[in-house]
C-alpha positions as a printed NumPy array, in Angstrom:
array([[ -0.496,  -8.635,  59.832],
       [  3.094,  -8.226,  58.728],
       [  4.259, -10.314,  55.779],
       [  8.005, -10.241,  55.342],
       [  9.986, -11.978,  52.645],
       [ 12.205, -11.733,  49.612],
       [ 11.879, -11.599,  45.853],
       [ 12.016, -15.315,  45.103],
       [ 12.707, -17.997,  47.687],
       [ 16.386, -18.632,  47.139],
       [ 18.21 , -19.397,  50.397],
       [ 21.834, -18.236,  50.22 ],
       [ 24.502, -20.274,  51.947],
       [ 25.187, -17.407,  54.354],
       [ 21.634, -17.675,  55.763],
       [ 21.061, -21.424,  55.39 ],
       [ 21.514, -22.147,  59.093],
       [ 18.292, -20.244,  59.835],
       [ 16.189, -22.567,  57.649],
       [ 15.343, -26.274,  57.834],
       [ 17.618, -28.644,  55.951],
       [ 14.846, -30.922,  54.676],
       [ 12.331, -30.223,  51.916],
       [ 12.272, -28.281,  48.685],
       [ 13.649, -24.771,  48.533],
       [ 10.152, -23.312,  48.825],
       [  9.209, -25.587,  51.716],
       [ 12.375, -24.632,  53.615],
       [ 11.819, -20.926,  52.923],
       [  8.138, -20.987,  53.895],
       [  8.909, -22.68 ,  57.201],
       [ 10.599, -19.45 ,  58.342],
       [  9.348, -16.508,  56.263],
       [  5.6  , -15.882,  55.812],
       [  5.57 , -14.405,  52.307],
       [  7.386, -14.256,  48.992],
       [  7.242, -12.092,  45.897],
       [  7.108, -13.938,  42.567],
       [  8.839, -11.917,  39.862],
       [  9.006, -14.594,  37.159],
       [  5.392, -13.834,  36.226],
       [  6.65 , -10.484,  34.917],
       [  8.562, -12.3  ,  32.175],
       [  6.433, -15.327,  31.318],
       [  3.229, -17.176,  32.117],
       [  3.177, -20.33 ,  34.243],
       [  1.005, -23.425,  33.98 ],
       [ -1.803, -23.669,  36.574],
       [ -0.194, -26.839,  37.954],
       [  2.853, -24.825,  39.008],
       [  0.791, -22.43 ,  41.106],
       [ -1.134, -25.358,  42.556],
       [  2.129, -27.045,  43.544],
       [  3.452, -23.891,  45.165],
       [  0.255, -23.406,  47.128],
       [  0.299, -27.025,  48.323],
       [  3.932, -26.764,  49.457],
       [  3.373, -23.866,  51.872],
       [  1.655, -23.392,  55.26 ],
       [ -1.941, -22.215,  55.41 ],
       [ -1.013, -18.667,  56.405],
       [  1.693, -18.24 ,  53.738],
       [  1.077, -15.712,  50.949],
       [  2.465, -15.072,  47.458],
       [  2.683, -11.628,  45.9  ],
       [  2.695, -11.937,  42.107],
       [  4.128,  -9.414,  39.689],
       [  1.977,  -8.379,  36.745],
       [  3.4  ,  -9.192,  33.284],
       [  5.523,  -6.692,  31.399],
       [  3.094,  -7.007,  28.486],
       [  0.666,  -4.965,  30.603],
       [  3.051,  -2.451,  32.146],
       [  5.955,  -2.079,  29.734],
       [  4.591,  -3.01 ,  26.316],
       [  1.009,  -1.756,  26.381],
       [  1.854,   0.778,  29.105],
       [ -1.551,   0.224,  30.787],
       [ -3.323,   1.117,  27.527],
       [ -6.104,  -1.27 ,  26.423],
       [ -4.595,  -3.896,  28.718],
       [ -7.683,  -5.236,  30.495],
       [ -7.717,  -8.374,  28.342],
       [ -4.148,  -9.189,  29.346],
       [ -4.95 ,  -8.479,  32.982],
       [ -7.883, -10.89 ,  32.939],
       [ -5.7  , -13.646,  31.485],
       [ -3.02 , -13.05 ,  34.098],
       [ -5.453, -13.05 ,  37.006],
       [ -6.945, -16.308,  35.753],
       [ -3.468, -17.837,  35.496],
       [ -2.611, -17.056,  39.126],
       [ -6.03 , -18.054,  40.503],
       [ -4.849, -21.594,  41.437],
       [ -3.013, -19.983,  44.35 ],
       [ -6.441, -19.573,  45.919],
       [ -6.411, -18.096,  49.406],
       [ -2.615, -17.91 ,  49.274],
       [ -2.679, -15.185,  46.638],
       [ -1.442, -11.985,  48.219],
       [ -1.075,  -8.644,  46.457],
       [ -0.803,  -8.27 ,  42.726],
       [  2.279,  -6.115,  42.181],
       [  2.12 ,  -3.706,  39.239],
       [  5.565,  -2.209,  38.629],
       [  5.572,   0.55 ,  36.034],
       [  8.445,   1.42 ,  33.735],
       [ 10.293,   4.581,  34.822],
       [  9.141,   6.524,  31.759],
       [  5.435,   5.792,  32.251],
       [  3.745,   8.987,  33.387],
       [  0.193,   9.277,  34.682],
       [ -1.574,   9.52 ,  31.342],
       [ -5.321,   9.474,  30.63 ],
       [ -4.878,   5.833,  29.589],
       [ -3.209,   5.039,  32.902],
       [ -6.024,   6.821,  34.716],
       [ -8.562,   4.662,  32.886],
       [ -6.653,   1.504,  33.833],
       [ -6.586,   2.519,  37.496],
       [-10.282,   3.369,  37.529],
       [-11.183,   0.066,  35.875],
       [ -8.965,  -2.171,  38.011],
       [-11.616,  -2.939,  40.699],
       [-13.782,  -4.5  ,  37.991],
       [-10.97 ,  -6.967,  37.289],
       [ -9.638,  -7.78 ,  40.741],
       [-11.11 ,  -7.438,  44.216],
       [ -7.997,  -8.571,  46.076],
       [ -4.953,  -6.679,  47.293],
       [ -3.007,  -4.628,  44.751],
       [  0.248,  -2.68 ,  45.049],
       [  1.508,  -0.354,  42.329],
       [  5.155,   0.705,  42.12 ],
       [  5.221,   3.974,  40.196],
       [  8.556,   5.314,  38.996],
       [  7.602,   8.611,  37.354],
       [  7.09 ,  11.842,  39.307],
       [  3.577,  12.415,  37.902],
       [  2.228,   9.531,  40.001],
       [  3.064,  11.262,  43.286],
       [  0.413,  13.953,  43.455],
       [ -2.556,  14.324,  45.771],
       [ -4.949,  13.789,  42.866],
       [ -3.346,  10.526,  41.76 ],
       [ -3.111,   9.287,  45.34 ],
       [ -6.841,   9.853,  45.645],
       [ -7.535,   7.961,  42.442],
       [ -5.434,   5.034,  43.645],
       [ -7.249,   5.04 ,  46.972],
       [-10.625,   5.024,  45.216],
       [ -9.498,   1.987,  43.195],
       [ -8.177,   0.203,  46.332],
       [ -4.631,   0.257,  44.958],
       [ -1.777,   0.85 ,  47.387],
       [  1.236,   2.771,  46.114],
       [  4.49 ,   1.013,  46.919],
       [  7.067,   2.621,  49.193],
       [ 10.369,   1.894,  47.429],
       [ 14.047,   2.2  ,  48.145],
       [ 15.833,   3.728,  46.337],
       [ 13.068,   6.296,  45.843],
       [ 12.758,   7.927,  42.407],
       [ 11.348,  11.048,  44.074],
       [ 11.199,  11.782,  47.814],
       [  7.483,  10.923,  47.959],
       [  8.2  ,   7.427,  46.634],
       [  9.825,   6.407,  49.908],
       [  6.487,   6.514,  51.762],
       [  3.362,   4.381,  51.244],
       [  0.502,   6.036,  49.415],
       [ -2.779,   5.415,  47.683],
       [ -5.162,   2.97 ,  49.395],
       [ -4.301,   2.739,  53.116],
       [ -5.536,  -0.825,  53.515],
       [ -2.162,  -2.18 ,  52.36 ],
       [  1.371,  -1.009,  53.11 ],
       [  3.813,  -2.54 ,  50.625],
       [  7.529,  -1.756,  50.944],
       [ 10.037,  -2.896,  48.302],
       [ 13.712,  -2.647,  49.195],
       [ 15.874,  -3.007,  46.109],
       [ 19.231,  -2.331,  47.757],
       [ 20.995,   0.98 ,  48.192],
       [ 23.384,   2.393,  47.063],
       [ 23.867,  -0.611,  44.766],
       [ 20.475,  -1.777,  43.522],
       [ 19.77 ,  -5.505,  43.91 ],
       [ 23.052,  -5.912,  45.765],
       [ 23.693,  -3.675,  48.795],
       [ 22.641,  -5.018,  52.209],
       [ 20.654,  -2.836,  54.579],
       [ 21.928,  -1.904,  58.022],
       [ 20.043,  -2.737,  61.188],
       [ 19.196,   0.959,  61.533],
       [ 17.714,   1.071,  58.04 ],
       [ 15.693,  -2.078,  58.671],
       [ 14.453,  -0.651,  61.971],
       [ 13.051,   2.297,  60.004],
       [ 11.161,  -0.166,  57.798],
       [  9.788,  -1.839,  60.909],
       [  8.555,   1.528,  62.18 ],
       [  6.781,   2.218,  58.884],
       [  5.031,  -1.136,  59.044],
       [  4.091,  -0.573,  62.681],
       [  2.623,   2.852,  61.889],
       [ -0.031,   1.563,  59.52 ],
       [ -3.695,   1.589,  60.481],
       [ -4.985,  -1.235,  62.707],
       [ -6.438,  -4.166,  60.804],
       [ -4.514,  -3.443,  57.611],
       [ -1.847,  -5.607,  56.005],
       [  1.846,  -4.777,  55.772],
       [  4.414,  -6.252,  53.398],
       [  8.184,  -5.827,  53.534],
       [  9.964,  -7.389,  50.55 ],
       [ 13.719,  -7.366,  50.043],
       [ 14.809,  -7.41 ,  46.409],
       [ 18.564,  -7.114,  47.077],
       [ 19.083, -10.752,  46.159],
       [ 22.132, -10.547,  43.895],
       [ 24.663, -11.406,  46.6  ],
       [ 22.359, -13.015,  49.133],
       [ 21.632, -10.016,  51.361],
       [ 17.848, -10.241,  51.024],
       [ 17.327, -13.319,  53.209],
       [ 19.49 , -11.983,  56.042],
       [ 17.744,  -8.599,  55.893],
       [ 14.306, -10.252,  55.947],
       [ 15.291, -12.302,  58.997],
       [ 16.435,  -9.116,  60.745],
       [ 13.112,  -7.42 ,  59.988],
       [ 11.266, -10.473,  61.324],
       [ 13.262, -10.253,  64.539],
       [ 12.437,  -6.563,  64.919]])
């Protein structure tokens, strides 16, 4: 199944005509797009009641991707972070069946260290759901690391812009294809052309049968993400 959405559920004025006029922002968004990526969890924890409210406000087949906290990825740098991961996974558990992938975005300077290898190997003991890891250091894009990610059932994000050429293609566990489109050439800002979005559609279509595909637009600064997501839906 393809799950297409944006980082956050803001509906810019330029795309408002494609969404219902009644309901909360999330309800209006979820009536059209089938998924959303929550990035606020990277910065702070949320009360269980908030996740419960979000889950109740969305259709049965809607899914939330949730970004792992920076305390895990940027402060501890995946070192001795299993306690923080357990707390985070418990916090997001009120989403229930609507919990999609956990997104682990690494800081650009975080190489594939022995500590990172231990975190990857131990992840299945913490979480048996979908997981996508956005690596931003060249050492994560080797055949050995891809194999380790696959063994841990962690998909490697295909990102644009790509930090290295290999980062533009999905990797790791093939059961999930997760594409994050940050905007190029201006990150978080530039809109994507129809031709560029068609290439994303082809990548999603090329995944193995029975696997899940996510296409998330993070170019939200000037409202391009919603329009780009609608184009991908149409394709």
